[in-house]
Structures are given as structure tokens and as C-alpha cells.
C-alpha positions as CSV (number, residue, x, y, z in Angstrom):
1,X,-28.4,-18.2,-48.3
2,X,-30.2,-20.0,-45.5
3,X,-33.9,-20.7,-44.8
4,X,-35.9,-21.1,-41.8
5,X,-39.6,-21.5,-41.6
6,X,-41.1,-19.1,-43.7
7,X,-38.2,-16.9,-44.1
8,X,-34.9,-16.8,-46.2
9,X,-31.8,-15.1,-45.0
10,X,-29.2,-13.7,-47.4
11,X,-25.8,-12.4,-46.3
12,X,-24.1,-10.2,-48.9
13,X,-20.4,-9.9,-46.8
14,X,-16.5,-10.2,-47.0
15,X,-14.1,-12.9,-46.3
16,X,-11.7,-9.7,-45.2
17,X,-13.1,-6.4,-45.5
18,X,-10.1,-4.1,-46.6
19,X,-12.1,-1.3,-47.7
20,X,-13.6,0.5,-44.2
21,X,-17.0,2.1,-46.4
22,X,-17.6,-1.6,-47.6
23,X,-20.6,-2.8,-45.9
24,X,-21.6,-6.9,-44.5
25,X,-25.6,-6.8,-45.3
26,X,-28.2,-9.7,-44.4
27,X,-31.5,-9.6,-45.6
28,X,-34.6,-11.6,-44.7
29,X,-37.5,-12.5,-47.3
30,X,-40.7,-12.4,-46.0
31,X,-44.2,-11.5,-47.5
32,X,-42.8,-11.2,-50.7
33,X,-40.5,-8.7,-49.5
34,X,-36.5,-8.1,-49.2
35,X,-36.0,-6.2,-45.6
36,X,-31.9,-5.4,-44.6
37,X,-31.9,-7.1,-41.1
38,X,-28.0,-5.7,-40.8
39,X,-27.0,-3.6,-37.7
40,X,-23.6,-2.2,-37.1
41,X,-22.3,-5.0,-35.6
42,X,-22.9,-6.7,-39.0
43,X,-22.0,-3.4,-41.1
44,X,-18.5,-3.4,-39.9
45,X,-17.3,-7.1,-39.6
46,X,-14.4,-7.8,-41.1
47,X,-15.5,-11.3,-41.7
48,X,-19.2,-12.5,-42.4
49,X,-18.7,-15.9,-43.5
50,X,-22.0,-18.0,-43.3
51,X,-24.7,-18.9,-41.7
52,X,-25.9,-22.0,-39.6
53,X,-29.4,-23.2,-37.7
54,X,-28.7,-23.8,-34.2
55,X,-31.6,-24.5,-31.7
56,X,-33.9,-23.1,-34.3
57,X,-32.0,-19.6,-34.4
58,X,-30.4,-18.3,-37.5
59,X,-26.5,-17.9,-36.4
60,X,-24.0,-16.7,-38.7
61,X,-19.9,-16.9,-38.4
62,X,-17.5,-14.5,-38.8
63,X,-15.1,-11.7,-37.2
64,X,-17.8,-9.1,-35.2
65,X,-16.4,-6.6,-32.6
66,X,-19.3,-4.8,-30.5
67,X,-18.2,-2.4,-27.8
68,X,-14.4,-3.6,-28.2
69,X,-15.3,-7.4,-27.6
70,X,-14.5,-9.8,-30.2
71,X,-16.9,-12.6,-31.0
72,X,-17.2,-14.9,-33.8
73,X,-21.0,-15.8,-33.8
74,X,-23.8,-13.5,-33.8
75,X,-27.7,-15.2,-33.3
76,X,-30.7,-13.2,-34.5
77,X,-32.9,-13.4,-31.8
78,X,-36.1,-10.8,-31.3
79,X,-35.0,-9.2,-34.4
80,X,-31.7,-8.1,-33.5
81,X,-28.1,-9.6,-33.9
82,X,-27.0,-11.2,-30.3
83,X,-23.1,-11.6,-30.0
84,X,-22.3,-15.3,-28.3
85,X,-19.7,-16.8,-26.6
86,X,-16.1,-16.3,-27.1
87,X,-13.4,-15.8,-29.7
88,X,-11.2,-18.0,-31.7
89,X,-10.1,-15.2,-34.0
90,X,-8.4,-12.2,-33.2
91,X,-8.2,-8.7,-35.0
92,X,-5.4,-9.8,-37.6
93,X,-6.6,-10.7,-40.9
94,X,-4.5,-13.8,-41.1
95,X,-6.9,-15.1,-38.5
96,X,-10.2,-16.0,-40.6
97,X,-12.4,-18.5,-41.3
98,X,-12.2,-21.1,-44.5
99,X,-15.2,-22.8,-44.4
100,X,-18.0,-24.6,-41.6
101,X,-20.5,-27.4,-41.0
102,X,-22.9,-27.6,-38.5
103,X,-23.7,-31.3,-37.4
104,X,-24.8,-33.1,-34.4
105,X,-25.2,-29.9,-32.4
106,X,-21.5,-28.7,-33.2
107,X,-20.4,-26.4,-35.5
108,X,-17.2,-27.2,-36.5
109,X,-15.1,-24.8,-38.6
110,X,-11.8,-24.5,-40.6
111,X,-9.3,-22.0,-40.7
112,X,-6.5,-19.9,-39.2
113,X,-6.6,-19.4,-35.7
114,X,-4.5,-19.4,-32.0
115,X,-5.0,-19.8,-28.4
116,X,-3.2,-19.9,-25.3
117,X,-2.6,-23.3,-26.0
118,X,-1.4,-23.3,-29.3
119,X,-0.4,-20.9,-31.6
120,X,-1.9,-22.4,-35.1
121,X,-5.4,-24.1,-34.8
122,X,-6.6,-25.4,-38.3
123,X,-9.8,-27.1,-37.1
124,X,-12.2,-25.5,-34.1
125,X,-15.4,-26.4,-32.7
126,X,-18.5,-24.4,-31.6
127,X,-20.5,-26.2,-28.9
128,X,-23.1,-23.8,-28.5
129,X,-21.4,-21.9,-25.8
130,X,-17.8,-21.2,-26.3
131,X,-15.0,-22.3,-29.2
132,X,-12.4,-24.6,-28.3
133,X,-9.4,-26.0,-30.6
134,X,-10.2,-29.7,-32.4
135,X,-7.9,-32.6,-31.1
136,X,-8.7,-34.2,-34.4
137,X,-7.6,-35.0,-37.2
138,X,-4.2,-35.1,-36.5
139,X,-3.8,-33.7,-39.6
140,X,0.1,-32.3,-39.6
141,X,-0.2,-29.6,-42.0
142,X,-3.9,-27.5,-42.2
143,X,-7.7,-28.4,-42.5
144,X,-8.7,-27.2,-45.7
145,X,-12.2,-27.9,-46.1
146,X,-15.6,-29.2,-44.4
147,X,-18.3,-31.0,-45.8
148,X,-21.2,-33.5,-45.0
149,X,-21.3,-37.2,-46.5
150,X,-23.5,-39.8,-45.3
151,X,-24.8,-37.9,-42.3
152,X,-21.3,-37.3,-41.2
153,X,-18.5,-34.4,-41.2
154,X,-15.8,-35.1,-44.1
155,X,-12.7,-32.9,-43.9
156,X,-10.2,-32.1,-46.7
157,X,-7.0,-31.5,-45.1
158,X,-2.9,-31.6,-45.1
């Protein structure tokens, strides 16, 4: 759940959608009424993880496919969900997000990812236009979860 201006957004989603008939949904509360603002990209996403606010827009994190192109970020703009940037996850179920936190114009996400430079990444950053493997912290095992403390990003890992 997330609020922006006079609206509340609620996501009802799956981390890993195993049944194709299950649908992810996003609702908006405005004027004492819930409205389904989902579209087919949201409904059929293999993962719908969480919301964040960037540039005064509601955005969601997950595994989305639009016309065969994979994305991990959708922004809610003029009543539509618009895909953004590249993808840090593949279609396989083992690549997914664990947690994310937005801080100081950067989204930090933990999970299981791969890229051309590394077969295993557990911390990635989104700078508003693209995903990149994070160079820190130097955990040898994995980055498990993120949070905020004293206006800093805190990471728990192995």
C-alpha cells in the first residue's frame, strides 16, 4: 500500500505466479471509492512486488512482460501503466526480488539476478532509467533484505 497526494494505492499481487488464472491487481482509493487501475501487463505479471514513488509518480516493482519485452518497473502516468528501462530479472522463476527501498533518488533491490557481467547478483540499483548490479556491500553470500534507519539504507546479508 502507498499514498500519494489524496490517493491510496493497493497492490494485490504474487511474488511467483504459479497458476496462470491468478491475476495481480492494483486498486486506487479516491473519492471514497476503490477503482481497479490494473491492466493486462499488471494482471499477467509473473511477480508484483511493491510500490515506490519516483519523480512524484507511483511506480511498481516486479516482473512484467509487454509485447515480449521484459521490464521490472512500471510507472503510473496519465492513468496508464508504462514500462520503464531494462530488466535485471529473466523469465525464470528463480530470479526474483526479495525487498526494495527507495532512497536519495535511487531504488535499491535485493534478490536473485544475473547480468552479462555476473551470473549471480543479490543487490541491484535503479537510477530512474536502468538497472545496474551494485558494487557494494561486498557480501560473499547474498543480500537478504533492505530497510531504512537514520535516513540511510541498511542491508542485511551474509
